[in-house]
C-alpha positions in Angstrom: 45.9 -9.8 26.6 44.2 -8.8 23.4 43.2 -5.3 22.8 39.7 -4.4 21.7 39.6 -2.7 18.4 36.3 -0.7 17.6 34.6 -1.3 14.3 34.8 1.5 11.7 31.8 3.8 11.7 31.5 3.7 7.9 31.2 -0.1 8.0 28.5 0.0 10.6 26.5 2.6 8.7 26.7 0.6 5.5 25.6 -2.6 7.2 22.6 -0.8 8.9 21.6 0.7 5.5 21.8 -2.7 3.8 19.7 -4.2 6.6 17.1 -1.4 6.4 16.9 -1.7 2.7 16.4 -5.5 2.9 13.5 -5.0 5.4 11.9 -2.4 3.1 12.3 -4.6 0.1 10.7 -7.5 2.0 7.8 -5.4 3.2 7.2 -4.1 -0.3 7.1 -7.6 -1.8 4.8 -8.7 0.9 2.4 -5.8 0.3 2.5 -6.5 -3.4 1.7 -10.2 -3.0 -1.2 -9.4 -0.5 -2.7 -6.9 -2.9 -2.5 -9.1 -6.0 -5.6 -10.6 -7.7 -5.3 -14.3 -8.4 -7.2 -16.8 -10.6 -8.8 -19.6 -8.6 -10.1 -23.0 -9.5 -13.8 -23.3 -8.8 -13.4 -27.0 -8.1 -11.6 -26.1 -4.8 -15.1 -25.2 -3.4 -17.2 -28.3 -2.8 -20.4 -27.3 -1.1 -23.4 -25.6 -2.5 -24.8 -22.2 -1.5 -25.9 -22.5 2.2 -29.6 -22.1 2.8 -30.3 -18.6 4.2 -27.2 -17.0 2.6 -27.6 -13.2 2.2 -25.3 -10.4 1.2 -25.1 -6.7 0.6 -22.4 -5.3 -1.6 -21.6 -1.8 -3.1 -19.0 -0.9 -5.7 -17.4 2.5 -5.8 -14.6 3.9 -7.9 -11.3 4.4 -6.1 -8.8 6.0 -8.3 -7.6 3.4 -10.8 -9.5 0.6 -9.1 -12.9 -0.4 -8.0 -13.7 -0.9 -4.3 -16.3 -3.4 -3.1 -17.6 -3.3 0.4 -20.5 -5.0 2.3 -21.2 -8.2 4.2 -22.2 -11.8 3.5 -23.6 -14.3 6.0 -26.0 -17.1 6.6 -29.1 -16.0 8.5 -29.4 -17.8 11.8 -25.8 -18.9 11.9 -23.1 -17.6 14.2 -19.6 -17.0 12.9 -17.1 -19.5 14.4 -14.5 -19.3 11.6 -14.4 -16.7 8.8 -12.7 -16.8 5.4 -14.7 -14.7 3.1 -13.3 -13.4 -0.2 -14.8 -11.5 -3.1 -14.5 -13.2 -6.5 -15.3 -11.8 -9.9 -16.5 -14.3 -12.5 -16.0 -13.6 -16.2 -18.4 -15.9 -18.1 -16.8 -15.3 -21.5 -13.5 -16.8 -20.3 -15.0 -18.9 -17.6 -12.5 -17.6 -15.1 -12.7 -16.6 -11.5 -10.6 -13.7 -10.2 -10.0 -13.7 -6.4 -9.7 -10.2 -5.1 -7.6 -9.0 -2.2 -10.2 -9.0 0.5 -10.0 -7.6 4.0 -12.5 -8.6 6.6 -14.0 -5.6 8.5 -16.6 -5.3 11.2 -20.0 -4.4 9.8 -22.4 -3.7 12.7 -25.0 -2.6 10.1 -25.4 -6.3 9.1 -26.5 -7.2 12.7 -28.9 -4.2 12.7 -30.4 -5.0 9.3 -31.1 -8.7 10.1 -32.0 -8.1 13.7 -32.5 -11.6 14.9 -30.2 -11.4 17.9 -27.1 -12.9 16.2 -23.9 -10.8 15.7 -23.3 -10.8 11.9 -20.7 -8.0 12.1 -17.9 -10.5 11.3 -19.3 -11.0 7.8 -18.1 -7.6 6.7 -15.5 -7.2 3.9 -13.7 -4.7 1.8 -12.1 -5.7 -1.5 -10.6 -4.0 -4.5 -9.6 -4.7 -8.0 -7.3 -2.6 -10.2 -8.9 -1.6 -13.4 -5.9 -2.9 -15.4 -6.5 -6.4 -14.0 -9.9 -6.6 -15.6 -9.8 -8.1 -19.1 -13.3 -6.6 -19.9 -15.6 -3.9 -18.6 -16.8 -4.4 -15.0 -20.4 -5.1 -16.1 -19.0 -8.2 -17.8 -18.1 -9.7 -14.4 -20.4 -11.2 -11.9 -19.8 -10.7 -8.1 -19.3 -14.0 -6.3 -18.1 -15.0 -2.9 -15.6 -17.6 -1.9 -17.4 -18.5 1.3 -15.3 -20.6 3.7 -17.2 -19.8 6.9 -17.8 -22.4 9.6 -18.3 -25.7 7.8 -19.2 -24.1 4.4 -16.8 -24.2 1.5 -18.9 -22.7 -1.3 -18.3 -20.5 -4.4 -21.5 -18.5 -4.4 -22.7 -16.7 -7.5 -24.9 -13.6 -6.8 -26.1 -12.7 -10.3 -25.0 -9.1 -9.6 -22.6 -7.5 -12.0 -19.4 -5.9 -10.8 -20.2 -2.5 -12.3 -20.0 0.6 -10.1 -23.2 0.9 -8.0 -23.2 4.4 -6.6 
């Protein structure tokens, strides 16, 4: 009959440390990729701005970045699917910078429009690191990559991306 030999404690500690380090590295890389601005192709958005589209956005400084928050929606249209992203358009280079955008509930959108439809799901929070901008914020236009319900539009607002306190 074979005798059971316990593993050495040092080996177990090293293996646990390697596994913990691997998990932390993976989480760090995942966080970095989710917080990275990316250039997008405007041709990926086929439809025009939906009739009744409205938005509200504010920009505030947040350390070494700019924070954008607000809501965007089509008046009279309920949210069935939501993929709403903030995009900065730089006309001089004709480039679109997709910002890391988090969807947040914005009950104030429902209160402001007040037509009986829940627009809270159109809320967002996005940020851009100052070092990611090739020019001053006022040289960028705030746009929306609006893939909500059946829409697939890249919407220009005409509003510059400067700090609006």
